[in-house]
FITORVEX-305667 format. One line per field, with one value per residue: residue number from 1; x, y, z of N, C-alpha, C in turn. Coordinates in Angstrom, 3 decimals. Last residue first. Layout:
! residues N
num = NUM	...;
nxx = X	...;
nyy = Y	...;
nzz = Z	...;
caxx = X	...;
cayy = Y	...;
cazz = Z	...;
cxx = X	...;
cyy = Y	...;
czz = Z	...;
! end
This chain:
! residues 87
num = 87	86	85	84	83	82	81	80	79	78	77	76	75	74	73	72	71	70	69	68	67	66	65	64	63	62	61	60	59	58	57	56	55	54	53	52	51	50	49	48	47	46	45	44	43	42	41	40	39	38	37	36	35	34	33	32	31	30	29	28	27	26	25	24	23	22	21	20	19	18	17	16	15	14	13	12	11	10	9	8	7	6	5	4	3	2	1;
nxx = 129.607	129.399	132.104	133.511	134.344	135.606	133.729	133.227	135.623	135.435	133.294	134.279	137.905	139.849	140.015	139.140	141.217	142.940	141.119	142.000	142.716	140.738	141.828	143.640	144.799	143.478	143.315	141.323	140.863	138.445	139.220	140.692	138.636	136.944	138.553	138.619	135.917	135.540	137.086	137.514	139.132	142.609	145.375	146.340	145.378	142.675	142.645	143.476	141.318	139.195	139.950	139.713	136.965	135.979	136.671	136.742	137.486	137.284	139.800	142.297	144.921	144.666	143.081	144.869	146.374	144.353	143.817	146.154	145.735	143.517	144.652	146.429	144.618	143.539	145.815	146.186	143.845	144.237	147.213	148.001	149.723	150.550	150.083	149.164	151.373	150.785	151.363;
nyy = -5.902	-8.250	-10.123	-10.174	-13.041	-15.443	-17.239	-16.268	-16.901	-19.663	-19.982	-18.893	-19.008	-16.085	-13.718	-11.755	-11.321	-9.759	-7.984	-7.533	-4.355	-2.713	-2.601	-2.065	-4.569	-6.764	-7.817	-8.689	-8.672	-7.327	-4.738	-4.099	-4.247	-2.193	0.038	-0.073	0.271	2.872	4.321	2.568	0.922	0.605	1.108	3.151	5.328	5.014	5.837	8.495	9.530	9.120	10.893	13.313	13.338	13.359	15.904	18.336	21.698	24.395	25.475	23.968	23.920	23.546	21.299	19.265	19.185	18.399	15.867	14.526	14.379	12.720	10.405	9.765	9.136	6.827	5.210	4.833	3.395	1.048	-0.394	-3.585	-5.869	-5.846	-2.650	-2.098	-0.481	2.392	3.501;
nzz = 111.553	108.885	107.763	104.523	102.637	102.239	101.318	98.760	97.451	97.380	95.619	93.200	93.140	92.353	91.084	92.751	94.508	92.947	90.424	87.030	85.579	83.121	79.722	77.806	77.307	76.382	73.854	72.026	69.352	69.334	70.078	67.803	65.901	66.747	66.280	63.462	62.875	63.867	62.119	58.959	57.514	58.323	58.351	59.832	58.541	59.092	61.794	61.544	60.050	61.818	63.846	62.476	62.045	64.657	65.548	62.862	61.846	61.612	61.173	59.565	60.418	63.103	63.215	62.564	64.938	66.715	65.644	66.318	69.068	69.033	67.951	70.019	72.013	70.863	70.819	73.585	74.159	72.790	71.977	70.629	70.362	67.670	66.006	62.727	60.471	58.506	55.270;
caxx = 129.568	129.113	130.848	133.499	133.534	136.426	134.331	132.178	135.266	136.499	133.162	133.196	136.598	139.556	140.551	138.277	140.034	143.316	141.699	141.156	143.125	141.306	140.868	142.865	145.644	143.346	144.634	141.198	142.127	138.500	138.338	141.353	139.793	136.453	138.163	139.852	136.586	134.777	137.480	136.834	138.237	141.196	144.824	146.609	146.839	143.158	142.201	144.291	142.687	139.204	139.846	141.020	137.882	135.685	137.383	136.046	137.785	136.036	139.193	140.863	144.643	145.548	142.492	143.818	147.030	145.023	142.787	145.878	146.884	143.380	143.578	146.952	145.490	142.659	145.215	147.214	144.089	143.217	146.520	147.677	149.116	149.790	150.844	148.654	150.735	151.418	150.412;
cayy = -5.875	-6.937	-10.223	-9.671	-11.839	-14.320	-17.474	-16.196	-15.493	-19.044	-20.476	-18.211	-19.587	-17.299	-14.878	-12.105	-12.035	-11.130	-8.077	-8.183	-5.694	-2.767	-3.053	-0.942	-3.429	-6.448	-7.705	-8.888	-9.233	-8.722	-5.520	-4.106	-5.140	-3.578	-0.305	-0.129	-0.975	1.762	4.278	3.493	1.795	0.320	0.135	1.807	5.179	4.729	4.488	7.540	9.598	8.435	9.454	12.894	13.391	12.202	14.746	17.552	20.250	23.642	25.641	24.193	24.110	24.626	22.580	19.619	19.511	19.689	16.908	14.769	15.131	14.076	11.084	10.071	10.307	7.969	5.624	5.507	4.694	1.958	0.285	-2.170	-5.458	-6.980	-3.599	-2.060	-1.709	1.800	2.887;
cazz = 113.007	109.460	108.500	105.912	102.848	102.644	102.633	99.781	97.664	98.169	96.993	93.931	92.849	93.108	90.382	91.631	95.000	93.311	91.760	88.031	86.002	84.466	80.727	78.307	77.654	77.797	74.468	73.469	69.819	68.915	70.958	69.113	65.804	66.738	67.657	64.240	62.467	64.450	63.536	59.867	56.764	58.589	57.426	60.346	58.625	57.737	61.404	62.307	59.528	60.531	64.122	62.970	60.904	63.798	66.069	63.897	61.848	61.703	62.494	59.377	58.991	62.644	63.614	61.616	63.672	66.918	65.602	64.904	68.548	69.575	67.224	68.692	72.186	71.143	69.551	72.786	74.810	72.298	73.069	70.434	71.633	68.198	66.823	64.089	60.965	59.680	56.193;
cxx = 130.649	129.160	130.588	132.121	133.539	135.633	135.082	132.769	134.199	136.176	134.236	133.067	135.523	138.175	140.294	138.761	139.159	142.098	142.017	141.879	142.181	141.662	141.511	141.834	144.832	144.145	144.565	142.511	142.114	139.772	138.398	140.524	140.541	137.610	137.701	139.556	137.897	135.441	136.803	137.400	137.535	140.325	143.367	145.916	147.234	144.671	142.758	143.920	143.583	140.610	139.892	141.036	139.271	136.611	137.171	136.902	137.118	136.254	137.886	140.200	143.192	145.299	143.361	143.230	145.997	145.755	143.421	144.823	146.658	144.541	143.390	145.906	146.070	143.491	144.258	146.618	145.123	143.386	145.508	146.895	148.806	149.056	149.958	149.447	150.270	150.652	151.197;
cyy = -5.211	-6.989	-8.844	-9.815	-11.460	-13.050	-16.254	-16.363	-15.360	-17.583	-19.868	-18.693	-18.870	-17.821	-16.180	-13.344	-12.519	-11.936	-9.527	-8.169	-6.238	-4.210	-3.041	-1.342	-2.331	-5.242	-7.389	-8.807	-9.486	-9.408	-7.008	-4.920	-5.218	-4.569	-1.760	-0.568	-1.165	0.418	3.100	3.343	2.823	1.335	-0.230	0.722	3.780	4.577	4.119	6.113	8.585	8.422	8.654	11.393	12.916	12.169	13.524	16.365	19.580	22.131	24.865	24.281	24.491	24.946	23.757	20.993	19.978	20.130	18.282	15.846	15.496	14.958	12.514	10.821	10.745	9.243	6.789	6.028	5.494	3.338	1.262	-1.618	-3.965	-6.603	-4.699	-3.075	-1.502	0.546	2.188;
czz = 113.610	110.981	109.118	106.512	104.314	102.885	103.136	101.179	98.735	98.443	97.888	95.372	93.662	92.742	91.124	90.887	93.855	93.742	92.055	89.376	87.057	84.826	82.102	79.350	78.322	78.227	75.948	74.203	71.318	69.411	70.628	70.103	67.137	66.672	67.742	65.671	63.241	64.113	64.225	61.282	57.648	57.869	57.636	59.520	59.091	57.705	60.033	61.918	60.234	59.936	62.830	63.269	61.305	62.582	65.181	64.331	63.050	61.736	62.686	60.746	58.731	61.173	63.196	61.926	62.647	65.651	65.783	64.761	67.084	69.124	67.736	67.864	70.846	71.310	69.739	71.481	74.019	72.919	72.484	71.617	71.590	69.483	67.384	64.912	62.402	60.100	57.297;
! end
């Protein structure tokens, strides 16, 4: 069993599941993505893919989220001042 890294990337785990699906398809042409996802989740110590995803979301690492623009980090009053005037 592999430990889930502190800053786990859900994108990486999705790619890993797709790779695992390709391996499964060589053995069984009827294999499904859900089976590969379950295998990856169990390899990392989780009972399901949903539980694995929930843990990554709970950690809130932000790895798979788009970064905030600089403007979004300012206060709302500053953002209002910087809006463009049509014309």
